[in-house]
C-alpha positions as CSV (number, residue, x, y, z in Angstrom):
1,M,0.0,0.0,0.0
2,G,1.0,3.6,-0.5
3,K,0.8,6.9,1.1
4,V,-2.4,9.0,1.0
5,N,-3.7,12.4,2.0
6,I,-6.9,12.5,4.0
7,G,-9.1,15.5,3.7
8,L,-6.3,18.0,3.0
9,R,-3.2,17.6,0.8
10,G,0.1,17.7,2.8
11,W,0.0,15.3,5.6
12,R,0.5,11.8,4.2
13,F,-0.4,8.6,5.9
14,D,0.5,5.0,5.2
15,E,-2.8,3.4,3.9
16,D,-2.3,0.3,5.9
17,E,-1.8,2.3,9.1
18,V,-5.1,4.2,8.8
19,F,-7.4,1.8,6.8
20,D,-8.4,-1.7,7.7
21,D,-8.6,-4.6,5.3
22,D,-12.1,-3.5,4.3
23,G,-11.0,0.0,3.4
24,D,-12.6,1.5,6.5
25,L,-10.8,4.0,8.8
26,K,-9.4,2.2,11.8
27,P,-10.8,3.2,15.2
28,L,-8.9,6.2,16.6
29,G,-7.8,4.3,19.7
30,T,-5.9,1.7,17.6
31,L,-3.8,4.3,15.7
32,E,-0.3,5.3,16.6
33,P,-0.4,8.5,18.7
34,E,1.1,10.8,16.1
35,T,-1.2,9.5,13.4
36,R,-4.3,9.7,15.7
37,D,-3.3,13.3,16.6
38,R,-3.1,14.3,13.0
39,I,-6.4,12.6,12.0
40,V,-8.2,14.3,14.9
41,R,-6.6,17.6,14.0
42,L,-7.5,17.2,10.3
43,S,-11.2,16.8,11.3
44,T,-11.1,20.2,13.0
45,M,-9.5,21.9,10.0
46,M,-11.8,20.7,7.3
47,G,-13.7,23.6,5.8
48,E,-11.5,26.3,7.5
49,P,-10.3,29.3,5.4
50,C,-6.8,29.6,3.9
51,D,-4.6,31.3,6.4
52,A,-3.2,33.7,3.8
53,C,-6.7,34.6,2.6
54,Y,-7.7,35.2,6.1
55,L,-4.8,37.5,6.7
56,V,-5.9,39.5,3.7
57,H,-9.6,39.5,4.3
58,G,-10.1,39.0,8.1
59,D,-13.3,38.2,9.9
60,E,-15.2,41.1,8.3
61,N,-14.8,39.6,4.8
62,I,-14.3,35.9,5.6
63,Q,-16.7,35.0,2.8
64,E,-13.9,36.2,0.4
65,C,-11.5,33.6,1.8
66,N,-10.8,30.4,-0.2
67,V,-11.3,27.1,1.7
68,A,-8.0,25.5,2.7
69,R,-7.0,22.5,0.6
70,I,-3.4,22.1,1.8
71,V,-1.8,21.7,5.2
72,Y,1.9,22.2,6.1
73,G,3.6,22.0,9.5
74,E,2.9,20.2,12.7
75,P,-0.4,19.8,14.6
76,L,-1.3,23.0,16.4
77,G,1.3,24.9,14.4
78,E,0.1,24.2,10.9
79,V,-0.4,26.5,8.0
80,L,-3.7,26.0,6.0
81,L,-3.5,27.1,2.4
82,C,-5.6,27.3,-0.8
83,P,-3.9,26.4,-4.1
84,E,-3.5,30.1,-4.9
85,H,-1.4,30.8,-1.8
86,E,0.7,27.5,-1.8
87,A,3.4,29.1,-3.9
88,D,3.7,32.0,-1.3
89,F,4.3,29.5,1.5
90,L,6.7,27.4,-0.6
91,Y,8.7,30.5,-1.5
92,W,8.9,31.6,2.1
93,F,9.9,28.1,3.2
94,R,12.5,27.6,0.5
95,E,13.9,31.1,-0.1
96,E,13.1,33.3,2.9
97,G,14.3,31.1,5.8
98,G,11.1,29.3,6.6
99,K,12.9,26.0,6.5
100,E,14.4,26.8,10.0
101,Y,10.9,26.3,11.4
102,A,10.5,22.8,9.9
103,G,9.1,20.5,12.6
104,E,8.4,23.4,15.0
105,T,5.0,24.8,16.0
106,E,6.3,28.3,15.4
107,L,6.1,27.7,11.7
108,E,2.6,29.0,11.6
109,D,3.4,32.3,13.4
110,A,6.5,32.9,11.4
111,F,4.8,32.4,8.0
112,H,1.9,34.6,9.2
113,A,4.3,37.4,10.2
114,W,6.1,37.2,6.8
115,F,2.9,37.1,4.8
116,D,1.2,39.9,6.9
117,D,4.3,42.0,6.3
118,G,3.7,41.8,2.6
119,G,5.8,38.7,1.8
120,R,4.7,37.0,-1.4
121,A,6.2,34.7,-4.0
122,P,7.5,36.4,-7.1
123,D,5.2,36.2,-10.1
124,G,5.7,32.9,-11.9
125,Y,7.4,31.2,-8.9
126,A,7.0,27.4,-9.4
127,G,5.3,25.7,-6.5
128,I,4.9,21.9,-6.5
129,D,3.6,19.8,-9.4
130,H,1.1,17.6,-7.7
131,V,0.2,14.2,-9.2
132,D,-3.3,13.2,-8.3
133,T,-3.9,9.5,-8.5
134,D,-7.2,7.9,-9.4
135,A,-9.5,8.1,-6.4
136,D,-10.7,4.6,-7.2
137,D,-7.3,3.3,-6.1
138,I,-7.8,4.6,-2.6
139,P,-9.9,2.5,-0.3
140,A,-13.1,4.3,0.8
141,P,-15.8,3.4,3.3
142,D,-19.0,1.8,2.0
143,P,-21.5,4.7,1.9
144,A,-24.3,2.2,2.7
145,E,-22.6,1.5,6.0
146,E,-23.0,4.1,8.7
147,L,-19.6,5.2,10.0
148,P,-19.0,6.3,13.5
149,T,-18.9,10.0,14.0
150,L,-15.8,11.8,15.3
151,E,-17.6,12.3,18.6
152,E,-18.3,8.5,18.9
153,E,-14.7,7.7,18.2
154,L,-13.6,10.3,20.8
155,E,-16.0,8.9,23.4
156,K,-14.1,5.6,23.2
157,L,-10.9,7.2,24.3
158,D,-10.2,7.6,28.0
159,D,-9.6,11.1,29.5
160,E,-5.9,10.7,29.6
161,K,-5.7,9.9,25.9
162,L,-8.0,12.8,25.2
163,D,-5.7,15.1,27.1
164,D,-2.7,13.8,25.2
165,L,-4.4,14.9,21.9
166,G,-3.8,18.5,23.0
167,V,-6.9,19.7,21.0
168,D,-9.6,21.9,22.3
169,L,-12.7,19.7,22.0
170,S,-15.0,21.9,24.1
171,D,-17.2,22.8,21.2
172,L,-17.9,19.1,20.4
173,D,-21.0,17.5,21.8
174,L,-19.3,14.7,23.8
């Protein structure tokens, strides 16, 4: 099996680590801690605006923001991006010293500061050529089967494991 993105492009997972033999997502409690943390974090980021768009438009014009499709960085220090702003991040990371924040939660704040200060990729800066594979090659849950919700999966975890996630779950109905 190969590596896959789940929900957002950027964080890649070994298929056999996150999917069972039937192609269903494994229960959160059975995943390795780092993988579980990223899966839970991804579920909170889906549908969020691109960080760069948000820095441009803010709360008052949030409807102008593109929905994030890409994630870079570590959980709780990640940068969410739309395809239009991915080149800005890559330029900052490759050419403007962003690489020094690789693996650090400060990556998010450092990129935001650079972008908010007018930092942008030069016109024509090449980002990454992404190769999208056939979605039929990636196992997917059977839509006829009801999958457990995130809340149901989180209820299965004991309090200590929930605390270890380091994610604010107060707005979930647990």
